[in-house]
VOTORTI-377430 format. One record per residue (C-alpha): residue in one letter; residue number from 1; x, y, z. Coordinates in steps of 0.001 Angstrom, whole numbers. Layout:
N
<r code="A" pos="NUM" xx="X" yy="Y" zz="Z"/>
...
//
This chain:
217
<r code="M" pos="1" xx="-31383" yy="-146216" zz="38979"/>
<r code="R" pos="2" xx="-30128" yy="-146051" zz="42536"/>
<r code="G" pos="3" xx="-29017" yy="-142443" zz="42080"/>
<r code="V" pos="4" xx="-32502" yy="-141480" zz="40894"/>
<r code="E" pos="5" xx="-34010" yy="-143148" zz="43958"/>
<r code="I" pos="6" xx="-31670" yy="-141209" zz="46252"/>
<r code="F" pos="7" xx="-32575" yy="-137972" zz="44438"/>
<r code="F" pos="8" xx="-36334" yy="-138418" zz="44867"/>
<r code="L" pos="9" xx="-35965" yy="-139682" zz="48446"/>
<r code="A" pos="10" xx="-33969" yy="-136560" zz="49356"/>
<r code="C" pos="11" xx="-36488" yy="-134435" zz="47481"/>
<r code="G" pos="12" xx="-39422" yy="-135913" zz="49421"/>
<r code="V" pos="13" xx="-37698" yy="-135526" zz="52786"/>
<r code="A" pos="14" xx="-36769" yy="-131912" zz="51980"/>
<r code="F" pos="15" xx="-40356" yy="-131103" zz="51024"/>
<r code="S" pos="16" xx="-41517" yy="-132355" zz="54429"/>
<r code="G" pos="17" xx="-39279" yy="-129719" zz="56034"/>
<r code="A" pos="18" xx="-39839" yy="-126937" zz="53514"/>
<r code="L" pos="19" xx="-43624" yy="-127152" zz="53834"/>
<r code="M" pos="20" xx="-43429" yy="-126448" zz="57572"/>
<r code="P" pos="21" xx="-43709" yy="-122733" zz="58444"/>
<r code="G" pos="22" xx="-40465" yy="-121294" zz="59721"/>
<r code="P" pos="23" xx="-38292" yy="-118168" zz="59723"/>
<r code="L" pos="24" xx="-37006" yy="-118655" zz="56166"/>
<r code="L" pos="25" xx="-40537" yy="-118982" zz="54789"/>
<r code="T" pos="26" xx="-41606" yy="-115882" zz="56702"/>
<r code="I" pos="27" xx="-38707" yy="-113808" zz="55346"/>
<r code="N" pos="28" xx="-39403" yy="-115184" zz="51879"/>
<r code="I" pos="29" xx="-42955" yy="-113830" zz="52023"/>
<r code="R" pos="30" xx="-41764" yy="-110426" zz="53236"/>
<r code="E" pos="31" xx="-39023" yy="-110096" zz="50640"/>
<r code="S" pos="32" xx="-41248" yy="-111329" zz="47811"/>
<r code="L" pos="33" xx="-43722" yy="-108579" zz="48675"/>
<r code="K" pos="34" xx="-40936" yy="-105997" zz="48587"/>
<r code="T" pos="35" xx="-38716" yy="-107107" zz="45718"/>
<r code="G" pos="36" xx="-40655" yy="-109640" zz="43651"/>
<r code="F" pos="37" xx="-40257" yy="-113225" zz="42483"/>
<r code="W" pos="38" xx="-36457" yy="-113482" zz="42627"/>
<r code="A" pos="39" xx="-36422" yy="-113041" zz="46405"/>
<r code="G" pos="40" xx="-37179" yy="-116741" zz="46908"/>
<r code="P" pos="41" xx="-34472" yy="-118145" zz="44612"/>
<r code="K" pos="42" xx="-31878" yy="-115718" zz="46045"/>
<r code="L" pos="43" xx="-32717" yy="-116644" zz="49637"/>
<r code="I" pos="44" xx="-32533" yy="-120344" zz="48802"/>
<r code="L" pos="45" xx="-29212" yy="-119820" zz="47011"/>
<r code="G" pos="46" xx="-27753" yy="-118627" zz="50313"/>
<r code="H" pos="47" xx="-29451" yy="-121532" zz="52080"/>
<r code="A" pos="48" xx="-28037" yy="-123963" zz="49498"/>
<r code="L" pos="49" xx="-24484" yy="-122638" zz="49769"/>
<r code="L" pos="50" xx="-24613" yy="-122960" zz="53549"/>
<r code="E" pos="51" xx="-25944" yy="-126516" zz="53290"/>
<r code="A" pos="52" xx="-23193" yy="-127425" zz="50819"/>
<r code="M" pos="53" xx="-20596" yy="-126346" zz="53378"/>
<r code="L" pos="54" xx="-22468" yy="-128186" zz="56121"/>
<r code="V" pos="55" xx="-22605" yy="-131412" zz="54093"/>
<r code="L" pos="56" xx="-18830" yy="-131244" zz="53656"/>
<r code="A" pos="57" xx="-18380" yy="-130543" zz="57362"/>
<r code="L" pos="58" xx="-20633" yy="-133459" zz="58337"/>
<r code="L" pos="59" xx="-18601" yy="-135771" zz="56133"/>
<r code="F" pos="60" xx="-15570" yy="-134778" zz="58218"/>
<r code="G" pos="61" xx="-17243" yy="-135406" zz="61588"/>
<r code="L" pos="62" xx="-19028" yy="-132167" zz="62528"/>
<r code="G" pos="63" xx="-22204" yy="-134082" zz="63427"/>
<r code="S" pos="64" xx="-20850" yy="-135195" zz="66812"/>
<r code="I" pos="65" xx="-20005" yy="-131591" zz="67723"/>
<r code="I" pos="66" xx="-23446" yy="-130246" zz="66759"/>
<r code="E" pos="67" xx="-25117" yy="-132859" zz="68963"/>
<r code="L" pos="68" xx="-23339" yy="-131595" zz="72106"/>
<r code="P" pos="69" xx="-25745" yy="-129818" zz="74538"/>
<r code="L" pos="70" xx="-23490" yy="-126763" zz="74662"/>
<r code="S" pos="71" xx="-23483" yy="-126470" zz="70869"/>
<r code="K" pos="72" xx="-27254" yy="-126839" zz="70723"/>
<r code="G" pos="73" xx="-27683" yy="-124214" zz="73439"/>
<r code="I" pos="74" xx="-25396" yy="-121682" zz="71749"/>
<r code="I" pos="75" xx="-27129" yy="-122133" zz="68392"/>
<r code="S" pos="76" xx="-30566" yy="-121740" zz="69992"/>
<r code="I" pos="77" xx="-29787" yy="-118596" zz="71992"/>
<r code="L" pos="78" xx="-27998" yy="-116852" zz="69105"/>
<r code="G" pos="79" xx="-30752" yy="-117866" zz="66720"/>
<r code="G" pos="80" xx="-33415" yy="-116551" zz="69081"/>
<r code="M" pos="81" xx="-31641" yy="-113211" zz="69403"/>
<r code="F" pos="82" xx="-31264" yy="-112886" zz="65632"/>
<r code="L" pos="83" xx="-34936" yy="-113655" zz="64960"/>
<r code="F" pos="84" xx="-36053" yy="-111289" zz="67735"/>
<r code="W" pos="85" xx="-34052" yy="-108486" zz="66131"/>
<r code="M" pos="86" xx="-35580" yy="-109170" zz="62717"/>
<r code="A" pos="87" xx="-39111" yy="-109387" zz="64152"/>
<r code="Y" pos="88" xx="-38661" yy="-106082" zz="65977"/>
<r code="G" pos="89" xx="-37629" yy="-104333" zz="62777"/>
<r code="M" pos="90" xx="-40555" yy="-105795" zz="60862"/>
<r code="L" pos="91" xx="-43137" yy="-104910" zz="63505"/>
<r code="F" pos="92" xx="-42035" yy="-101392" zz="64411"/>
<r code="K" pos="93" xx="-40676" yy="-100233" zz="61042"/>
<r code="E" pos="94" xx="-42153" yy="-102143" zz="58124"/>
<r code="G" pos="95" xx="-45402" yy="-102835" zz="59971"/>
<r code="K" pos="96" xx="-46050" yy="-99085" zz="60140"/>
<r code="A" pos="97" xx="-45136" yy="-98448" zz="56515"/>
<r code="G" pos="98" xx="-47488" yy="-98417" zz="53581"/>
<r code="L" pos="99" xx="-47312" yy="-100337" zz="50348"/>
<r code="N" pos="100" xx="-45642" yy="-98047" zz="47828"/>
<r code="L" pos="101" xx="-44069" yy="-100175" zz="45132"/>
<r code="Q" pos="102" xx="-42727" yy="-97217" zz="43173"/>
<r code="A" pos="103" xx="-41017" yy="-95804" zz="46254"/>
<r code="D" pos="104" xx="-39632" yy="-99253" zz="47079"/>
<r code="Q" pos="105" xx="-38065" yy="-99448" zz="43636"/>
<r code="E" pos="106" xx="-36600" yy="-95956" zz="43910"/>
<r code="L" pos="107" xx="-35127" yy="-96593" zz="47329"/>
<r code="S" pos="108" xx="-33978" yy="-100146" zz="46671"/>
<r code="P" pos="109" xx="-30232" yy="-100820" zz="46382"/>
<r code="S" pos="110" xx="-28560" yy="-101830" zz="43142"/>
<r code="K" pos="111" xx="-29375" yy="-105254" zz="41727"/>
<r code="N" pos="112" xx="-25970" yy="-106666" zz="42641"/>
<r code="T" pos="113" xx="-26171" yy="-105386" zz="46215"/>
<r code="Q" pos="114" xx="-29728" yy="-106646" zz="46569"/>
<r code="R" pos="115" xx="-28809" yy="-110058" zz="45222"/>
<r code="M" pos="116" xx="-25883" yy="-110452" zz="47601"/>
<r code="S" pos="117" xx="-27848" yy="-109223" zz="50612"/>
<r code="L" pos="118" xx="-30662" yy="-111718" zz="50012"/>
<r code="V" pos="119" xx="-28186" yy="-114565" zz="49459"/>
<r code="L" pos="120" xx="-26470" yy="-113665" zz="52730"/>
<r code="T" pos="121" xx="-29833" yy="-113324" zz="54490"/>
<r code="G" pos="122" xx="-30827" yy="-116807" zz="53332"/>
<r code="A" pos="123" xx="-27656" yy="-118268" zz="54819"/>
<r code="L" pos="124" xx="-27954" yy="-116338" zz="58096"/>
<r code="I" pos="125" xx="-31626" yy="-117214" zz="58597"/>
<r code="S" pos="126" xx="-30834" yy="-120904" zz="58131"/>
<r code="L" pos="127" xx="-27830" yy="-120713" zz="60439"/>
<r code="A" pos="128" xx="-29925" yy="-118970" zz="63107"/>
<r code="N" pos="129" xx="-32473" yy="-121792" zz="63157"/>
<r code="P" pos="130" xx="-31415" yy="-124469" zz="65689"/>
<r code="Y" pos="131" xx="-33905" yy="-126937" zz="64242"/>
<r code="W" pos="132" xx="-32091" yy="-126719" zz="60912"/>
<r code="S" pos="133" xx="-28767" yy="-127741" zz="62448"/>
<r code="L" pos="134" xx="-30424" yy="-130424" zz="64588"/>
<r code="W" pos="135" xx="-32191" yy="-131840" zz="61525"/>
<r code="W" pos="136" xx="-28862" yy="-132157" zz="59730"/>
<r code="A" pos="137" xx="-27156" yy="-133619" zz="62798"/>
<r code="T" pos="138" xx="-29801" yy="-136363" zz="63050"/>
<r code="L" pos="139" xx="-31953" yy="-137132" zz="59992"/>
<r code="G" pos="140" xx="-29686" yy="-135375" zz="57515"/>
<r code="L" pos="141" xx="-26609" yy="-137192" zz="58794"/>
<r code="G" pos="142" xx="-28448" yy="-140518" zz="58602"/>
<r code="F" pos="143" xx="-29515" yy="-139994" zz="55002"/>
<r code="L" pos="144" xx="-26070" yy="-138682" zz="54157"/>
<r code="A" pos="145" xx="-24486" yy="-141856" zz="55537"/>
<r code="Q" pos="146" xx="-26717" yy="-143986" zz="53308"/>
<r code="A" pos="147" xx="-25953" yy="-141867" zz="50262"/>
<r code="R" pos="148" xx="-22241" yy="-142047" zz="51016"/>
<r code="E" pos="149" xx="-22304" yy="-145800" zz="50440"/>
<r code="F" pos="150" xx="-22641" yy="-145022" zz="46720"/>
<r code="G" pos="151" xx="-19662" yy="-142687" zz="46687"/>
<r code="L" pos="152" xx="-19539" yy="-139083" zz="45554"/>
<r code="S" pos="153" xx="-22360" yy="-139644" zz="43075"/>
<r code="G" pos="154" xx="-24669" yy="-140751" zz="45894"/>
<r code="I" pos="155" xx="-23853" yy="-137617" zz="47902"/>
<r code="A" pos="156" xx="-24366" yy="-135456" zz="44805"/>
<r code="F" pos="157" xx="-27766" yy="-137022" zz="44103"/>
<r code="F" pos="158" xx="-28782" yy="-136576" zz="47744"/>
<r code="Y" pos="159" xx="-27732" yy="-132933" zz="47915"/>
<r code="S" pos="160" xx="-29219" yy="-131998" zz="44532"/>
<r code="G" pos="161" xx="-32552" yy="-133644" zz="45391"/>
<r code="H" pos="162" xx="-32659" yy="-131875" zz="48734"/>
<r code="I" pos="163" xx="-31891" yy="-128452" zz="47243"/>
<r code="F" pos="164" xx="-34218" yy="-128962" zz="44259"/>
<r code="A" pos="165" xx="-37175" yy="-129316" zz="46631"/>
<r code="D" pos="166" xx="-36239" yy="-126128" zz="48482"/>
<r code="F" pos="167" xx="-35814" yy="-124128" zz="45270"/>
<r code="L" pos="168" xx="-39095" yy="-125401" zz="43845"/>
<r code="W" pos="169" xx="-41201" yy="-124718" zz="46927"/>
<r code="Y" pos="170" xx="-39809" yy="-121295" zz="47800"/>
<r code="S" pos="171" xx="-39902" yy="-120193" zz="44157"/>
<r code="L" pos="172" xx="-43579" yy="-121136" zz="43981"/>
<r code="I" pos="173" xx="-44233" yy="-119152" zz="47169"/>
<r code="S" pos="174" xx="-42377" yy="-116140" zz="45773"/>
<r code="L" pos="175" xx="-44290" yy="-116345" zz="42506"/>
<r code="A" pos="176" xx="-47657" yy="-116468" zz="44261"/>
<r code="V" pos="177" xx="-46824" yy="-113631" zz="46659"/>
<r code="S" pos="178" xx="-45191" yy="-111352" zz="44063"/>
<r code="K" pos="179" xx="-48093" yy="-111754" zz="41630"/>
<r code="G" pos="180" xx="-50630" yy="-111265" zz="44379"/>
<r code="K" pos="181" xx="-49102" yy="-108036" zz="45735"/>
<r code="T" pos="182" xx="-50698" yy="-106128" zz="42838"/>
<r code="Y" pos="183" xx="-54028" yy="-106648" zz="44556"/>
<r code="L" pos="184" xx="-52847" yy="-105751" zz="48049"/>
<r code="S" pos="185" xx="-54109" yy="-102672" zz="49807"/>
<r code="P" pos="186" xx="-51721" yy="-100798" zz="52145"/>
<r code="K" pos="187" xx="-53760" yy="-102037" zz="55120"/>
<r code="L" pos="188" xx="-53552" yy="-105680" zz="54038"/>
<r code="Y" pos="189" xx="-49824" yy="-105304" zz="53335"/>
<r code="R" pos="190" xx="-49224" yy="-103970" zz="56844"/>
<r code="G" pos="191" xx="-51315" yy="-106809" zz="58226"/>
<r code="I" pos="192" xx="-49217" yy="-109454" zz="56469"/>
<r code="I" pos="193" xx="-45977" yy="-107878" zz="57699"/>
<r code="I" pos="194" xx="-47300" yy="-107689" zz="61264"/>
<r code="V" pos="195" xx="-48406" yy="-111339" zz="61188"/>
<r code="C" pos="196" xx="-44963" yy="-112354" zz="59900"/>
<r code="A" pos="197" xx="-43289" yy="-110323" zz="62652"/>
<r code="I" pos="198" xx="-45442" yy="-111886" zz="65370"/>
<r code="F" pos="199" xx="-44601" yy="-115337" zz="64041"/>
<r code="L" pos="200" xx="-40877" yy="-114532" zz="64178"/>
<r code="F" pos="201" xx="-41320" yy="-113299" zz="67759"/>
<r code="Y" pos="202" xx="-42942" yy="-116625" zz="68588"/>
<r code="L" pos="203" xx="-40083" yy="-118547" zz="66981"/>
<r code="S" pos="204" xx="-37468" yy="-116477" zz="68807"/>
<r code="F" pos="205" xx="-39043" yy="-117228" zz="72205"/>
<r code="D" pos="206" xx="-39382" yy="-120871" zz="71192"/>
<r code="F" pos="207" xx="-35639" yy="-120916" zz="70505"/>
<r code="F" pos="208" xx="-34978" yy="-119312" zz="73917"/>
<r code="W" pos="209" xx="-37137" yy="-121937" zz="75625"/>
<r code="H" pos="210" xx="-35299" yy="-124628" zz="73672"/>
<r code="T" pos="211" xx="-32057" yy="-123289" zz="75146"/>
<r code="V" pos="212" xx="-33451" yy="-123457" zz="78684"/>
<r code="K" pos="213" xx="-34449" yy="-127107" zz="78235"/>
<r code="I" pos="214" xx="-31122" yy="-128084" zz="76699"/>
<r code="M" pos="215" xx="-28936" yy="-126306" zz="79242"/>
<r code="G" pos="216" xx="-31143" yy="-127363" zz="82186"/>
<r code="F" pos="217" xx="-31630" yy="-123854" zz="83651"/>
//
């Protein structure tokens, strides 16, 4: 029974983070418009693989390193640069393009290449977000310590509950967006992409400001 409690506790905590708008959600919306439902699960697969490695690293003491001001500053500045680059591409390339689903399918890479690129994108977007690493270094590490008291099964229940929530939420978003794109006009499509790009710009500058506060510039 305790394992089930850990699972649902982790699931509830993960939902509280997944429901908040962020760079991964923004990219999920963009990719779901372009490639369909499976964009969400593929992005979260990359996110999940990265978190699996992070959980292992935290168990071996990485949490104390992540909490260092220098580490926080480096993560924030690199994350801000990465998001700025993505936002620029969305605003000045995709934001000027029209919605041509047939052309998108013709120009899209092979299924294997597409799958791997979205998995990698999911991992990179998560890694670029300083709030993701800070969450794991604080709340995540605390929950992980509690789960660890019940051995490997407790950690497994915690991780699976956490990832289940992410997969469920982002899959639902992908389903809604991919089904709704049939009714999108080119103008509305461009508008959604532009809004997503502006939001990523905002997040990138927020990460830069976070660096300034941490490093005391």
